Structures are given as C-alpha cells and as structure tokens.
N, CA, C and O of each residue as an XYZ file, in Angstrom:
848
protein
N     201.738     79.128    160.378
C     201.970     79.907    159.170
C     202.069     81.397    159.480
O     202.885     82.107    158.892
N     201.241     81.861    160.398
C     201.146     83.290    160.650
C     201.760     83.647    161.996
O     201.284     83.203    163.041
N     202.814     84.446    161.967
C     203.497     84.891    163.180
C     203.043     86.299    163.520
O     203.341     87.246    162.792
N     202.326     86.438    164.619
C     201.884     87.757    165.048
C     203.082     88.632    165.409
O     203.067     89.843    165.189
N     204.116     88.007    165.962
C     205.312     88.753    166.341
C     205.987     89.359    165.110
O     206.413     90.514    165.137
N     206.082     88.583    164.040
C     206.722     89.087    162.825
C     205.932     90.224    162.196
O     206.509     91.201    161.717
N     204.609     90.094    162.198
C     203.767     91.158    161.652
C     203.922     92.421    162.482
O     204.062     93.513    161.931
N     203.900     92.283    163.805
C     204.052     93.443    164.686
C     205.417     94.098    164.507
O     205.523     95.324    164.513
N     206.464     93.285    164.348
C     207.812     93.827    164.136
C     207.869     94.679    162.872
O     208.440     95.770    162.869
N     207.274     94.169    161.805
C     207.297     94.882    160.527
C     206.564     96.214    160.619
O     207.029     97.224    160.091
N     205.427     96.211    161.286
C     204.641     97.438    161.420
C     205.363     98.459    162.291
O     205.375     99.651    161.982
N     205.962     97.990    163.375
C     206.698     98.904    164.248
C     207.849     99.570    163.498
O     208.033    100.783    163.592
N     208.611     98.790    162.765
C     209.771     99.333    162.057
C     209.358    100.416    161.070
O     210.012    101.455    160.979
N     208.284    100.181    160.336
C     207.854    101.141    159.321
C     207.286    102.411    159.950
O     207.591    103.517    159.503
N     206.460    102.254    160.986
C     205.883    103.429    161.631
C     206.950    104.256    162.337
O     206.908    105.486    162.297
N     207.902    103.594    162.980
C     208.984    104.313    163.645
C     209.836    105.062    162.623
O     210.275    106.183    162.879
N     210.069    104.444    161.471
C     210.840    105.102    160.420
C     210.097    106.323    159.882
O     210.710    107.350    159.592
N     208.782    106.208    159.751
C     207.986    107.342    159.282
C     208.009    108.469    160.301
O     208.099    109.639    159.929
N     207.929    108.128    161.588
C     207.997    109.147    162.637
C     209.343    109.865    162.601
O     209.405    111.084    162.756
N     210.414    109.108    162.395
C     211.746    109.709    162.326
C     211.878    110.601    161.097
O     212.478    111.674    161.164
N     211.320    110.159    159.984
C     211.380    110.962    158.757
C     210.705    112.311    158.947
O     211.223    113.342    158.517
N     209.554    112.297    159.590
C     208.836    113.547    159.828
C     209.613    114.442    160.788
O     209.604    115.665    160.645
N     210.282    113.838    161.761
C     211.115    114.623    162.675
C     212.267    115.289    161.928
O     212.552    116.469    162.132
N     212.925    114.521    161.063
C     214.067    115.059    160.322
C     213.644    116.168    159.369
O     214.414    117.088    159.092
N     212.410    116.075    158.867
C     211.884    117.130    157.998
C     211.375    118.328    158.792
O     210.972    119.340    158.219
N     211.397    118.202    160.116
C     210.852    119.235    161.016
C     209.406    119.564    160.634
O     208.993    120.722    160.591
N     208.670    118.507    160.363
C     207.271    118.660    159.982
C     206.452    119.231    161.144
O     206.726    118.955    162.312
N     205.463    120.014    160.802
C     204.581    120.598    161.819
C     203.863    119.488    162.581
O     203.706    119.570    163.800
N     203.433    118.463    161.873
C     202.720    117.351    162.483
C     203.528    116.066    162.359
O     204.327    115.898    161.438
N     203.300    115.162    163.313
C     203.978    113.874    163.309
C     203.072    112.772    162.816
O     201.990    113.020    162.284
N     203.533    111.546    163.002
C     202.793    110.381    162.518
C     201.457    110.240    163.231
O     200.530    109.645    162.683
N     201.338    110.774    164.439
C     200.083    110.658    165.186
C     198.984    111.556    164.643
O     197.832    111.445    165.061
N     199.323    112.445    163.716
C     198.305    113.309    163.111
C     197.673    112.656    161.885
O     196.695    113.170    161.344
N     198.225    111.528    161.445
C     197.682    110.844    160.280
C     196.443    110.033    160.679
O     196.464    109.291    161.661
N     195.380    110.185    159.910
C     194.192    109.395    160.212
C     194.372    107.990    159.639
O     195.394    107.671    159.031
N     193.355    107.165    159.850
C     193.471    105.755    159.486
C     193.728    105.552    157.992
O     194.555    104.724    157.610
N     193.022    106.304    157.151
C     193.183    106.132    155.712
C     194.577    106.528    155.243
O     195.125    105.912    154.328
N     195.150    107.547    155.864
C     196.497    107.970    155.461
C     197.578    107.055    156.038
O     198.697    107.017    155.526
N     197.249    106.324    157.095
C     198.203    105.364    157.643
C     198.182    104.036    156.884
O     199.170    103.300    156.888
N     197.072    103.735    156.242
C     196.950    102.454    155.548
C     198.074    102.194    154.545
O     198.631    101.097    154.544
N     198.434    103.172    153.680
C     199.531    102.910    152.735
C     200.857    102.621    153.428
O     201.658    101.833    152.926
N     201.097    103.250    154.576
C     202.330    103.008    155.327
C     202.327    101.593    155.882
O     203.342    100.898    155.824
N     201.197    101.165    156.417
C     201.081     99.806    156.948
C     201.199     98.773    155.827
O     201.857     97.745    155.987
N     200.561     99.053    154.700
C     200.633     98.126    153.564
C     202.062     97.988    153.068
O     202.502     96.888    152.736
N     202.791     99.099    153.015
C     204.184     99.069    152.577
C     205.032     98.239    153.537
O     205.902     97.479    153.113
N     204.769     98.392    154.833
C     205.507     97.624    155.843
C     205.297     96.129    155.644
O     206.251     95.354    155.698
N     204.072     95.729    155.417
C     203.754     94.308    155.263
C     204.306     93.746    153.962
O     204.749     92.599    153.905
N     204.275     94.563    152.923
C     204.827     94.136    151.644
C     206.344     93.937    151.742
O     206.881     92.961    151.220
N     207.021     94.861    152.407
C     208.470     94.741    152.586
C     208.830     93.506    153.407
O     209.910     92.938    153.247
N     207.918     93.097    154.286
C     208.156     91.910    155.120
C     207.898     90.611    154.363
O     208.089     89.522    154.904
N     207.463     90.730    153.112
C     207.302     89.540    152.280
C     205.886     89.033    152.111
O     205.667     87.996    151.485
N     204.918     89.753    152.665
C     203.534     89.309    152.533
C     202.905     89.855    151.254
O     203.265     90.932    150.778
N     201.962     89.093    150.708
C     201.088     89.653    149.705
C     200.044     90.475    150.438
O     199.466     90.006    151.418
N     199.795     91.687    149.985
C     198.908     92.601    150.707
C     197.761     92.999    149.787
O     197.980     93.559    148.713
N     196.545     92.706    150.213
C     195.354     93.008    149.421
C     194.410     93.845    150.275
O     193.859     93.367    151.266
N     194.235     95.080    149.883
C     193.455     96.034    150.683
C     191.976     95.997    150.305
O     191.603     95.685    149.175
N     191.152     96.330    151.298
C     189.711     96.506    151.096
C     189.085     95.307    150.385
O     188.499     95.429    149.309
N     189.226     94.163    151.013
C     188.685     92.929    150.442
C     187.338     92.581    151.063
O     187.171     92.649    152.281
N     186.381     92.208    150.221
C     185.088     91.771    150.736
C     185.248     90.556    151.638
O     186.074     89.681    151.380
N     184.452     90.513    152.690
C     184.400     89.308    153.507
C     183.874     88.151    152.654
O     183.099     88.369    151.722
N     184.294     86.923    152.972
C     183.879     85.777    152.139
C     182.375     85.705    151.893
O     181.947     85.470    150.763
N     181.583     85.900    152.914
C     180.132     85.795    152.741
C     179.589     86.885    151.821
O     178.568     86.691    151.161
N     180.273     88.035    151.776
C     179.803     89.153    150.964
C     180.105     88.943    149.482
O     179.521     89.621    148.636
N     181.007     88.017    149.151
C     181.415     87.832    147.765
C     180.334     87.158    146.925
O     180.454     87.062    145.703
N     179.286     86.697    147.585
C     178.183     86.099    146.832
C     177.247     87.153    146.263
O     176.400     86.849    145.424
N     177.398     88.390    146.717
C     176.534     89.448    146.214
C     176.937     89.826    144.798
O     178.112     89.763    144.435
N     175.965     90.213    144.016
C     176.214     90.457    142.596
C     177.094     91.682    142.378
O     178.000     91.656    141.546
N     176.839     92.727    143.101
C     177.572     93.966    142.880
C     178.800     94.023    143.784
O     178.701     93.828    144.995
N     179.957     94.294    143.180
C     181.190     94.353    143.951
C     181.203     95.542    144.915
O     181.951     95.546    145.892
N     180.378     96.545    144.635
C     180.339     97.715    145.509
C     179.568     97.439    146.794
O     179.631     98.233    147.732
N     178.842     96.322    146.848
C     178.039     95.995    148.013
C     178.843     95.192    149.029
O     179.814     94.518    148.684
N     178.420     95.277    150.285
C     178.973     94.409    151.319
C     180.137     94.999    152.094
O     180.789     95.949    151.662
N     180.375     94.396    153.264
C     181.448     94.855    154.136
C     182.801     94.362    153.641
O     182.919     93.291    153.046
N     183.809     95.172    153.906
C     185.160     94.851    153.482
C     186.096     94.816    154.682
O     185.865     95.471    155.698
N     187.156     94.034    154.534
C     188.211     93.959    155.547
C     189.368     94.850    155.093
O     189.664     94.931    153.901
N     190.014     95.509    156.036
C     191.069     96.461    155.688
C     192.183     95.818    154.870
O     192.558     96.332    153.817
N     192.717     94.683    155.359
C     193.802     93.999    154.648
C     193.611     92.490    154.706
O     193.157     91.938    155.709
N     193.968     91.844    153.611
C     194.087     90.388    153.594
C     195.515     90.079    153.158
O     195.980     90.577    152.133
N     196.209     89.251    153.946
C     197.614     88.942    153.689
C     197.762     87.510    153.188
O     197.015     86.614    153.579
N     198.736     87.324    152.321
C     199.104     85.986    151.871
C     200.602     85.783    152.137
O     201.351     86.760    152.169
N     201.052     84.541    152.329
C     202.475     84.299    152.579
C     203.298     84.427    151.302
O     202.823     84.121    150.208
N     204.537     84.884    151.459
C     205.518     84.898    150.366
C     205.057     85.702    149.148
O     205.462     85.422    148.020
N     204.212     86.696    149.389
C     203.769     87.546    148.296
C     202.887     86.877    147.273
O     202.723     87.391    146.166
N     202.305     85.722    147.625
C     201.491     84.968    146.672
C     200.153     85.656    146.410
O     199.691     86.432    147.247
N     199.525     85.391    145.273
C     198.233     86.006    144.960
C     197.115     85.430    145.826
O     197.228     84.333    146.374
N     196.054     86.188    145.929
C     194.875     85.761    146.679
C     193.875     85.160    145.704
O     193.571     85.754    144.670
N     193.367     83.989    146.036
C     192.437     83.309    145.137
C     191.072     83.987    145.166
O     190.519     84.273    146.228
N     190.555     84.232    143.990
C     189.205     84.758    143.853
C     188.256     83.594    143.620
O     188.456     82.824    142.680
N     187.225     83.442    144.452
C     186.314     82.289    144.293
C     185.754     82.146    142.892
O     185.572     81.029    142.407
N     185.474     83.282    142.225
C     184.897     83.205    140.879
C     185.883     82.660    139.856
O     185.482     82.209    138.783
N     187.188     82.700    140.188
C     188.201     82.268    139.227
C     188.605     80.812    139.406
O     189.380     80.284    138.608
N     188.096     80.162    140.434
C     188.485     78.781    140.700
C     188.143     77.877    139.509
O     187.075     77.976    138.904
N     189.086     77.005    139.207
C     188.908     76.022    138.128
C     188.709     76.687    136.769
O     188.062     76.116    135.891
N     189.260     77.891    136.586
C     189.217     78.562    135.294
C     190.639     78.884    134.870
O     191.589     78.655    135.618
N     190.774     79.416    133.663
C     192.099     79.800    133.163
C     192.705     80.924    133.987
O     193.917     81.136    133.940
N     191.883     81.652    134.743
C     192.369     82.788    135.522
C     192.793     82.400    136.935
O     193.235     83.250    137.708
N     192.664     81.148    137.264
C     192.997     80.669    138.607
C     194.436     80.160    138.636
O     194.753     79.166    137.983
N     195.291     80.820    139.372
C     196.692     80.410    139.464
C     196.855     79.265    140.461
O     196.189     79.225    141.496
N     197.738     78.350    140.136
C     197.954     77.186    140.993
C     198.479     77.571    142.371
O     198.210     76.882    143.354
N     199.230     78.674    142.445
C     199.830     79.062    143.719
C     198.987     80.064    144.498
O     199.429     80.567    145.530
N     197.781     80.362    144.021
C     196.923     81.318    144.715
C     196.494     80.767    146.076
O     196.262     79.569    146.235
N     196.394     81.672    147.048
C     196.035     81.302    148.418
C     194.528     81.416    148.613
O     193.936     82.455    148.320
N     193.912     80.354    149.104
C     192.474     80.365    149.366
C     192.127     81.364    150.456
O     192.955     81.666    151.314
N     190.915     81.872    150.423
C     190.490     82.889    151.393
C     190.619     82.405    152.829
O     190.959     83.184    153.719
N     190.349     81.113    153.062
C     190.393     80.605    154.425
C     191.810     80.274    154.900
O     192.006     79.876    156.048
N     192.793     80.441    154.016
C     194.186     80.252    154.410
C     194.940     81.581    154.503
O     196.081     81.626    154.962
N     194.300     82.641    154.072
C     194.893     83.971    154.158
C     194.702     84.527    155.570
O     193.981     83.958    156.388
N     195.364     85.645    155.829
C     195.245     86.300    157.136
C     194.454     87.591    156.962
O     194.835     88.466    156.185
N     193.357     87.696    157.690
C     192.458     88.841    157.585
C     192.735     89.804    158.734
O     192.738     89.414    159.902
N     192.964     91.059    158.387
C     193.418     92.035    159.374
C     192.582     93.306    159.322
O     192.541     94.001    158.307
N     191.917     93.594    160.433
C     191.206     94.860    160.581
C     192.105     95.823    161.368
O     192.803     95.415    162.296
N     192.079     97.091    160.988
C     192.966     98.092    161.578
C     192.143     99.222    162.188
O     191.182     99.705    161.589
N     192.541     99.632    163.386
C     191.945    100.816    163.994
C     193.068    101.688    164.544
O     193.969    101.212    165.234
N     192.991    102.969    164.223
C     193.956    103.961    164.697
C     193.224    104.896    165.651
O     192.226    105.516    165.286
N     193.726    104.988    166.863
C     193.082    105.811    167.893
C     194.145    106.691    168.548
O     195.211    106.203    168.924
N     193.862    107.969    168.683
C     194.807    108.900    169.296
C     194.146    109.620    170.472
O     193.002    110.064    170.378
N     194.871    109.726    171.560
C     194.358    110.440    172.730
C     194.240    111.937    172.444
O     193.334    112.608    172.938
N     195.176    112.448    171.636
C     195.159    113.857    171.247
C     195.222    113.955    169.727
O     195.965    113.222    169.075
N     194.429    114.875    169.172
C     194.393    115.095    167.735
C     194.809    116.537    167.437
O     195.149    117.296    168.345
N     194.777    116.897    166.171
C     195.120    118.267    165.789
C     194.100    119.270    166.330
O     194.357    120.473    166.335
N     192.961    118.787    166.780
C     191.927    119.653    167.370
C     191.950    119.647    168.891
O     191.073    120.227    169.531
N     192.952    118.992    169.472
C     193.044    118.921    170.934
C     192.701    117.538    171.440
O     192.774    116.567    170.687
N     192.320    117.432    172.729
C     191.954    116.122    173.295
C     190.838    115.469    172.483
O     189.866    116.121    172.101
N     190.992    114.189    172.229
C     190.026    113.456    171.420
C     188.814    113.089    172.268
O     188.893    112.217    173.134
N     187.698    113.755    172.015
C     186.481    113.498    172.787
C     185.897    112.123    172.497
O     185.126    111.594    173.298
N     186.254    111.545    171.366
C     185.729    110.230    170.993
C     186.706    109.102    171.293
O     186.526    107.978    170.825
N     187.735    109.401    172.069
C     188.799    108.426    172.327
C     188.245    107.113    172.870
O     188.551    106.045    172.337
N     187.440    107.181    173.915
C     186.915    105.966    174.543
C     185.988    105.205    173.614
O     186.072    103.982    173.510
N     185.103    105.929    172.939
C     184.141    105.253    172.068
C     184.829    104.615    170.870
O     184.415    103.547    170.419
N     185.868    105.250    170.352
C     186.606    104.663    169.232
C     187.289    103.373    169.662
O     187.304    102.390    168.920
N     187.848    103.383    170.853
C     188.568    102.211    171.330
C     187.614    101.096    171.732
O     187.834     99.932    171.398
N     186.550    101.456    172.453
C     185.643    100.442    172.982
C     184.623     99.966    171.963
O     184.294     98.781    171.911
N     184.126    100.886    171.156
C     183.043    100.538    170.252
C     183.489     99.993    168.918
O     183.177     98.855    168.566
N     184.223    100.807    168.173
C     184.587    100.442    166.807
C     185.480     99.206    166.761
O     185.290     98.337    165.911
N     186.449     99.122    167.668
C     187.371     97.987    167.631
C     186.659     96.703    168.016
O     186.905     95.658    167.414
N     185.774     96.764    169.016
C     185.012     95.574    169.398
C     184.123     95.093    168.255
O     183.903     93.894    168.087
N     183.616     96.042    167.475
C     182.794     95.673    166.330
C     183.587     94.856    165.323
O     183.072     93.900    164.744
N     184.850     95.237    165.116
C     185.703     94.487    164.188
C     185.966     93.074    164.693
O     185.985     92.126    163.907
N     186.168     92.928    165.997
C     186.378     91.606    166.581
C     185.168     90.723    166.288
O     185.314     89.563    165.902
N     183.984     91.278    166.473
C     182.766     90.523    166.228
C     182.627     90.088    164.780
O     182.251     88.948    164.505
N     182.929     90.993    163.847
C     182.810     90.665    162.433
C     183.742     89.520    162.046
O     183.331     88.578    161.369
N     184.983     89.608    162.474
C     185.956     88.581    162.118
C     185.585     87.220    162.718
O     185.706     86.189    162.056
N     185.141     87.228    163.957
C     184.875     85.961    164.647
C     183.635     85.258    164.106
O     183.519     84.038    164.226
N     182.715     86.001    163.519
C     181.472     85.399    163.024
C     181.575     84.909    161.585
O     180.714     84.157    161.129
N     182.599     85.317    160.874
C     182.703     84.997    159.455
C     183.166     83.552    159.252
O     184.290     83.196    159.607
N     182.296     82.736    158.684
C     182.587     81.302    158.544
C     183.748     81.031    157.600
O     184.416     80.005    157.736
N     184.005     81.910    156.659
C     185.054     81.674    155.675
C     186.424     82.151    156.095
O     187.345     82.164    155.279
N     186.585     82.546    157.355
C     187.867     83.056    157.849
C     188.366     82.180    158.986
O     187.617     81.856    159.908
N     189.629     81.800    158.915
C     190.253     81.016    159.983
C     191.331     81.824    160.697
O     191.391     81.842    161.926
N     192.175     82.487    159.924
C     193.310     83.234    160.475
C     192.992     84.730    160.420
O     192.793     85.288    159.341
N     192.945     85.367    161.580
C     192.560     86.781    161.571
C     193.010     87.491    162.845
O     193.345     86.860    163.847
N     193.010     88.807    162.776
C     193.391     89.597    163.934
C     192.945     91.044    163.787
O     192.566     91.496    162.707
N     193.000     91.746    164.896
C     192.697     93.178    164.938
C     193.953     93.921    165.360
O     194.575     93.591    166.369
N     194.317     94.924    164.578
C     195.474     95.751    164.883
C     194.997     97.084    165.436
O     194.204     97.780    164.802
N     195.482     97.435    166.617
C     195.207     98.741    167.203
C     196.508     99.539    167.210
O     197.491     99.138    167.833
N     196.503    100.663    166.517
C     197.621    101.602    166.572
C     197.170    102.739    167.489
O     196.286    103.521    167.141
N     197.785    102.816    168.652
C     197.319    103.713    169.698
C     198.384    104.770    169.997
O     199.543    104.452    170.263
N     197.966    106.020    169.947
C     198.837    107.146    170.307
C     198.329    107.754    171.608
O     197.183    108.194    171.688
N     199.180    107.777    172.617
C     198.776    108.324    173.911
C     199.886    109.198    174.489
O     200.990    109.284    173.952
N     199.548    109.841    175.602
C     200.500    110.738    176.247
C     201.759    110.004    176.699
O     202.872    110.507    176.551
N     201.566    108.807    177.252
C     202.721    108.038    177.710
C     202.381    106.547    177.710
O     201.245    106.146    177.456
N     203.404    105.743    178.004
C     203.261    104.294    177.980
C     202.256    103.815    179.027
O     201.487    102.888    178.771
N     202.259    104.435    180.190
C     201.372    104.010    181.279
C     199.913    104.098    180.856
O     199.136    103.176    181.104
N     199.542    105.191    180.225
C     198.155    105.354    179.789
C     197.797    104.311    178.731
O     196.717    103.722    178.770
N     198.703    104.090    177.794
C     198.437    103.112    176.736
C     198.232    101.720    177.315
O     197.290    101.021    176.941
N     199.106    101.319    178.222
C     198.991     99.989    178.818
C     197.697     99.849    179.604
O     197.033     98.815    179.528
N     197.335    100.872    180.351
C     196.099    100.827    181.139
C     194.880    100.707    180.237
O     193.999     99.880    180.471
N     194.839    101.545    179.197
C     193.652    101.588    178.353
C     193.503    100.321    177.512
O     192.387     99.845    177.303
N     194.609     99.776    177.032
C     194.527     98.538    176.263
C     194.148     97.356    177.151
O     193.415     96.465    176.722
N     194.645     97.346    178.382
C     194.268     96.284    179.319
C     192.781     96.360    179.648
O     192.098     95.338    179.722
N     192.286     97.588    179.846
C     190.860     97.773    180.143
C     190.009     97.359    178.944
O     188.946     96.759    179.103
N     190.486     97.683    177.753
C     189.747     97.311    176.548
C     189.687     95.793    176.383
O     188.633     95.245    176.060
N     190.808     95.115    176.602
C     190.825     93.656    176.481
C     189.909     93.017    177.515
O     189.182     92.071    177.210
N     189.947     93.535    178.734
C     189.075     93.005    179.785
C     187.607     93.170    179.408
O     186.797     92.272    179.638
N     187.268     94.320    178.830
C     185.880     94.553    178.415
C     185.473     93.573    177.309
O     184.354     93.059    177.314
N     186.373     93.318    176.372
C     186.084     92.359    175.311
C     185.809     90.974    175.881
O     184.862     90.300    175.474
N     186.645     90.556    176.828
C     186.494     89.228    177.420
C     185.213     89.141    178.245
O     184.554     88.101    178.257
N     184.856     90.223    178.934
C     183.612     90.255    179.699
C     182.408     90.056    178.787
O     181.412     89.451    179.183
N     182.506     90.566    177.573
C     181.406     90.453    176.618
C     181.458     89.145    175.833
O     180.631     88.909    174.952
N     182.424     88.305    176.154
C     182.514     87.010    175.511
C     183.101     87.031    174.116
O     182.925     86.083    173.352
N     183.797     88.106    173.777
C     184.407     88.178    172.455
C     185.649     87.287    172.417
O     186.450     87.311    173.352
N     185.818     86.508    171.359
C     186.913     85.530    171.287
C     188.226     86.168    170.844
O     188.627     86.044    169.687
N     188.877     86.838    171.756
C     190.099     87.566    171.438
C     191.207     87.123    172.380
O     190.957     86.851    173.554
N     192.428     87.050    171.867
C     193.553     86.600    172.672
C     194.480     87.726    173.072
O     194.244     88.889    172.742
N     195.540     87.372    173.787
C     196.529     88.365    174.230
C     197.323     88.872    173.031
O     197.627     88.106    172.116
N     197.659     90.156    173.035
C     198.270     90.751    171.850
C     199.780     90.618    171.799
O     200.443     90.389    172.811
N     200.303     90.768    170.595
C     201.722     91.053    170.397
C     201.831     92.570    170.348
O     201.213     93.205    169.493
N     202.600     93.156    171.247
C     202.669     94.611    171.341
C     204.081     95.113    171.066
O     205.069     94.460    171.400
N     204.149     96.279    170.454
C     205.398     96.984    170.221
C     205.150     98.456    170.538
O     204.016     98.927    170.450
N     206.189     99.171    170.899
C     206.009    100.578    171.226
C     207.267    101.360    170.890
O     208.372    100.818    170.872
N     207.078    102.629    170.627
C     208.217    103.517    170.441
C     207.793    104.944    170.786
O     206.625    105.313    170.664
N     208.757    105.716    171.210
C     208.514    107.107    171.610
C     208.390    107.969    170.361
O     209.117    107.770    169.388
N     207.468    108.926    170.392
C     207.332    109.890    169.301
C     207.493    111.298    169.862
O     207.282    111.542    171.050
N     207.866    112.205    168.990
C     207.992    113.604    169.403
C     206.609    114.164    169.719
O     205.675    114.024    168.929
N     206.491    114.796    170.875
C     205.208    115.325    171.327
C     204.907    116.642    170.621
O     205.500    117.677    170.927
N     203.985    116.586    169.679
C     203.521    117.786    168.997
C     202.096    118.136    169.392
O     201.720    119.307    169.449
N     201.311    117.102    169.664
C     199.883    117.284    169.938
C     199.503    116.960    171.376
O     198.427    117.336    171.842
N     200.401    116.254    172.082
C     200.088    115.743    173.411
C     200.378    114.262    173.523
O     200.418    113.709    174.622
N     200.583    113.607    172.364
C     200.939    112.189    172.354
C     202.453    112.035    172.398
O     203.182    112.728    171.688
N     202.921    111.109    173.250
C     204.355    110.894    173.376
C     204.802    109.485    173.065
O     205.997    109.188    173.094
N     203.849    108.608    172.767
C     204.200    107.212    172.497
C     203.215    106.618    171.488
O     202.037    106.975    171.454
N     203.728    105.713    170.680
C     202.891    104.919    169.774
C     202.977    103.473    170.215
O     204.072    102.929    170.357
N     201.834    102.849    170.433
C     201.787    101.436    170.805
C     201.044    100.673    169.715
O     199.938    101.044    169.324
N     201.664     99.612    169.236
C     201.077     98.739    168.228
C     200.663     97.457    168.929
O     201.503     96.765    169.503
N     199.386     97.136    168.887
C     198.868     95.941    169.558
C     198.105     95.096    168.545
O     197.083     95.521    168.008
N     198.615     93.896    168.293
C     197.995     92.988    167.327
C     197.359     91.821    168.078
O     198.055     90.996    168.670
N     196.021     91.766    168.045
C     195.253     90.778    168.791
C     194.774     89.635    167.902
O     194.178     89.882    166.854
N     195.021     88.400    168.298
C     194.419     87.288    167.556
C     192.919     87.202    167.843
O     192.480     87.387    168.978
N     192.161     86.923    166.816
C     190.712     86.738    166.959
C     190.404     85.295    166.582
O     190.830     84.815    165.532
N     189.663     84.610    167.441
C     189.350     83.203    167.234
C     187.934     83.055    166.667
O     187.043     83.851    166.963
N     187.756     82.035    165.860
C     186.441     81.803    165.261
C     185.504     81.236    166.295
O     185.885     80.372    167.085
N     184.278     81.720    166.292
C     183.284     81.242    167.251
C     182.850     79.814    166.927
O     182.015     79.248    167.632
C-alpha cells in the first residue's frame, strides 16, 4: 500500500520547486534557512498533491486514551491513501464514523526531522546531536507503538555537498543499527541548492521503521 519511493519523489519535487522559487525571487535566504515548523506546510502540500490524505500533529494511538486532547505525544504527519479520512477511535460505530475512513493501524505514520550543517547563525553546533539524538528518538517512538504498523522517519538534510550528506547519513544509520533500532535502508533523493549559508545540497532520506 505504501511506496516509500513515491513519497520521496513527491517531497523532492515540492522542495526543489520551493528552492527554485526562492532563487527566482532572489530571496536573501533559501529553503535551507527554513526551520522544521516552516517546512511542515511545504511537506504537507507535497503529500496532498500526491494524493494522500494528510493529518498533521496526530496523537499516537496509545495517547488517545487520555482524557485531554492537549496531553500526550504527537506524530508529525499521518497519511491515508487516496485522500481518505482518518478514523477517530471515539467515532467508531457512531453516526460520525465514515465507512471509508482509514483505521490508525492502516495509516502511514511519519516523523520529520530537518537538520542543516549551516544555519543563518553560521555552522550548526548542534548538527551531530540533532542527527544522532533527536532522529533516533523518533525511531524508538514509532517502533514501540503497538497501534502502528506502517511508519517511517523522514530526514531532510542540508549539507555543504553530497559527499558529506552521504557520509553522515551512513554513519547515522550504522549507529541506529548498532543500538538495535529497527530501521531499514532509506529511499533517498537529492538536489543542488544555491549556497547562501554554506549548504549546497538537500538530501531527502525516508527510512522505514519496523515494529518491535
């Protein structure tokens, strides 16, 4: 049901188009200056255009048992096929439950991390910790959640060149495997960006995460 290649293609096309738009506008900053929250709408638009239903900031299945909706951890995006609605457990077997709604365990859960080697403040001092720490944490959350079957971690990486990106992502994957994290080989896409801050390439790496 879920093609990692198709998802990666859609994200690459949208991000590359945004980078080109900023170039044509002769913007002071490029796409690599956008933080994760400002990139989320661009990623959501890409996935929606590709035909997916896109639901942002969704509680993990186990967290939905809590009384207050403001409580609990959330996943960046939950996708459904063909733009279908996402089933809410509280609505099951009620007038508000649509027959074509997708169950939580059939949807695709996607955590996103954006990491840049260079930022508007210069070299990113937290580059390694963001890549090694925060992203590994997302892998752990997805793999432990009993109500999730289809899931992945998306890393949007901005680096000086392709060589650095490939080295750092390979090292990160090796570290994950050494720690026993259930992660697979990624679908990767890349494109050149105009160097404004020190970054010259954007690499999109979508990793499958397996349930423990």
